[in-house]
C-alpha positions in Angstrom: 12.3 -116.5 35.4 15.2 -118.8 36.3 18.7 -118.6 34.8 21.1 -121.2 35.2 22.5 -120.2 37.7 18.8 -121.0 39.3 18.7 -124.3 38.4 21.9 -126.1 38.9 21.1 -124.6 42.2 17.3 -125.9 42.6 18.8 -129.2 40.8 21.7 -129.5 43.7 19.0 -129.0 46.1 16.4 -131.3 44.9 19.2 -133.8 44.4 20.7 -133.1 47.9 17.6 -134.3 49.4 17.0 -137.2 47.4 20.2 -138.8 46.5 21.0 -139.9 49.9 18.1 -142.1 49.8 18.5 -143.4 46.3 17.1 -141.4 44.1 17.9 -139.6 41.0 17.4 -136.7 39.8 17.3 -135.4 36.2 16.2 -132.1 34.9 14.3 -131.2 31.1 11.7 -128.4 30.0 8.5 -129.2 29.4 8.6 -128.4 25.9 10.7 -131.2 25.0 8.5 -134.1 26.5 5.9 -131.9 24.9 7.6 -132.5 21.3 7.2 -135.7 21.2 3.8 -136.2 22.4 0.3 -135.9 21.1 -1.1 -133.2 22.7 -3.8 -135.1 24.9 -0.9 -136.2 26.3 1.2 -132.9 27.0 2.0 -130.8 30.2 -0.2 -127.8 31.0 2.8 -125.7 31.5 5.0 -123.0 29.3 7.2 -125.2 26.5 10.4 -123.3 28.5 9.1 -124.2 32.6 11.7 -126.6 34.1 11.0 -130.2 35.1 13.0 -132.9 36.9 12.2 -136.9 36.8 13.2 -139.0 39.8 14.5 -142.1 39.6 14.9 -144.6 42.2 17.9 -146.6 41.9 18.5 -150.0 43.5 19.8 -148.8 47.0 16.3 -147.3 47.0 15.1 -150.3 49.0 17.9 -149.9 51.3 18.0 -146.3 51.9 14.8 -145.4 52.1 12.0 -148.2 51.6 13.2 -150.2 54.9 14.1 -147.1 57.1 9.9 -145.8 55.9 8.9 -149.1 56.9 10.3 -149.1 60.3 9.1 -145.4 61.7 6.0 -145.0 59.9 3.0 -146.5 60.0 1.3 -147.6 56.3 -2.3 -146.5 54.9 -3.3 -150.2 54.2 -5.2 -149.2 50.8 -1.8 -147.6 49.5 0.9 -149.4 47.8 3.9 -149.5 50.7 6.5 -148.2 47.9 4.1 -145.4 46.4 3.6 -144.1 50.3 7.6 -143.9 50.6 8.1 -142.1 47.3 5.7 -139.7 48.3 7.0 -139.1 51.5 10.3 -138.2 50.5 9.4 -135.9 47.9 7.2 -133.9 50.4 9.8 -133.8 52.3 11.3 -132.6 49.1 9.3 -130.1 48.3 10.0 -128.1 51.7 13.3 -127.4 50.5 11.5 -124.7 48.2 9.2 -122.9 50.2 9.5 -119.7 47.7 8.5 -121.8 44.6 5.2 -123.8 43.4 6.8 -127.4 43.1 3.6 -129.5 41.4 4.6 -133.6 41.9 2.8 -135.8 39.4 3.6 -139.8 40.3 4.1 -142.3 38.2 0.5 -144.0 38.8 -1.6 -141.0 38.8 -4.3 -140.7 36.3 -6.9 -138.4 34.7 -10.6 -139.5 35.5 -10.3 -141.2 32.1 -7.4 -143.6 33.0 -4.8 -141.9 30.9 -1.5 -141.5 32.7 -0.8 -137.6 34.1 2.6 -137.9 33.1 4.5 -140.7 30.3 7.3 -141.5 32.7 9.4 -143.2 30.5 9.2 -140.3 28.0 10.0 -137.8 30.6 13.1 -140.3 31.2 14.1 -140.5 27.6 13.9 -136.6 26.7 15.7 -135.3 30.1 18.6 -138.0 29.2 17.9 -140.3 32.4 16.8 -143.4 30.5 16.9 -144.6 26.5 13.2 -145.3 25.8 13.7 -148.1 23.4 10.3 -148.6 21.2 9.7 -150.7 18.4 10.5 -147.8 16.1 14.0 -148.4 17.2 13.8 -151.7 15.4 14.7 -151.4 11.6 13.0 -154.4 10.7 9.6 -155.0 13.2 9.4 -158.6 13.1 6.2 -158.3 15.5 3.3 -157.5 12.5 -0.2 -156.8 14.5 1.1 -157.1 18.0 1.0 -154.1 20.5 4.6 -154.2 21.5 5.1 -151.7 24.4 8.2 -149.6 24.8 10.9 -149.7 28.0 13.8 -147.7 29.4 17.3 -149.0 29.7 19.4 -146.9 32.3 23.2 -147.1 31.3 24.4 -147.9 34.4 21.6 -149.7 36.2 20.3 -151.6 32.9 16.7 -152.1 34.2 17.0 -152.4 37.7 15.5 -149.1 38.5 12.2 -147.5 38.5 10.7 -143.8 37.0 8.6 -142.6 40.1 7.8 -138.8 39.6 7.6 -136.1 37.5 8.7 -132.7 39.6 7.8 -129.2 37.8 9.1 -126.0 39.6 5.4 -124.7 37.6 7.2 -120.9 38.7 10.4 -121.1 36.6 11.3 -121.0 33.5 14.7 -122.7 32.2 14.7 -120.9 28.4 18.9 -121.4 28.7 19.0 -125.6 30.0 20.9 -127.7 27.0 19.0 -130.7 26.9 21.4 -134.0 26.7 20.3 -137.1 25.1 20.2 -140.3 26.7 22.6 -142.8 26.4 22.1 -145.4 23.7 23.2 -148.3 25.3 21.5 -151.2 23.4 22.8 -150.7 19.5 22.5 -153.5 17.9 19.3 -154.4 16.0 19.0 -158.3 17.6 19.5 -156.9 21.5 16.9 -154.2 21.2 14.5 -157.1 19.4 15.4 -158.9 22.9 14.8 -156.6 24.9 11.4 -155.9 22.9 10.5 -159.3 23.4 11.8 -159.5 26.9 9.6 -156.7 28.3 6.1 -157.7 26.7 6.4 -161.4 26.2 8.3 -162.4 29.4 8.1 -159.2 31.7 7.1 -161.2 34.9 10.8 -163.1 35.0 12.5 -159.8 34.8 15.0 -161.2 32.3 14.6 -157.8 30.3 16.7 -156.1 33.1 19.8 -157.8 32.1 20.0 -157.4 28.1 22.8 -154.7 29.6 25.0 -156.0 32.2 23.9 -153.8 35.2 26.5 -152.1 37.4 24.0 -152.5 40.1 21.3 -155.1 40.8 18.2 -155.4 42.8 19.1 -157.7 46.2 17.1 -160.9 46.3 15.1 -159.3 48.8 14.0 -156.5 46.8 13.8 -158.6 43.8 11.0 -161.3 45.7 9.2 -157.8 46.8 8.6 -156.5 43.8 7.8 -159.7 41.8 4.8 -160.2 44.3 1.7 -159.3 43.0 0.8 -155.9 44.8 -2.1 -157.3 46.5 -0.1 -159.8 48.6 2.7 -157.2 49.4 1.2 -156.2 52.6 1.5 -160.0 53.6 4.9 -160.1 52.4 6.3 -157.6 54.7 4.0 -158.9 57.6 5.8 -162.1 57.6 9.2 -160.2 57.5 8.0 -158.5 60.6 8.5 -155.0 58.9 4.3 -153.9 58.7 2.6 -151.5 61.1 -0.5 -150.7 59.6 -3.3 -147.8 60.3 -6.2 -149.2 62.1 -8.0 -147.3 59.9 -6.6 -148.3 56.7 
């Protein structure tokens, strides 16, 4: 069991381990997440289980990724950013030796290809970022078109990423109060523009600037994420920041 004081302490410890490297953490109860999803997507934990969503902010590239590249040998067959995130969350887990801590990464899938966790839903229920979907547009103009939703952060706009859900499987937080995310795109026109830019023009990244962000990706970071994943190792090699494991 966990009282609110323990929840606060765990949050401070997790944030202390991750914030210096450009990450943010937001707590939520598993039940908040499960309540808004179909059973097929539920996390298999009791409703009051304590969880955190982990975001990377624009500063992660300089504070975590570049030092990681300089100090570690990459596995050729894994995405470099994924390796960096996994490294830092593994270090963070070491702060909690007396707890059962499970981490679900944004790229993890079940054998049927269904995501193990819906990161944007987790971000919304934790209050980290508002998940705008077509149901948030009162007069839907898209007919039969499939429209994906997108999260917007009150400070970073679209210049952030949701990296993982960290679950304290042995901690219950029944007294945790839910904080709604800030609804920072309030006009119907702006919501429509956001969804259209994200769905039809996501490669150019304009959806990230529907809200004026306090901090954005650097030009170098923007180039890195705009580069197709299969070509990113070449980009790092060109930058002289690549150390590959011979075994892959």
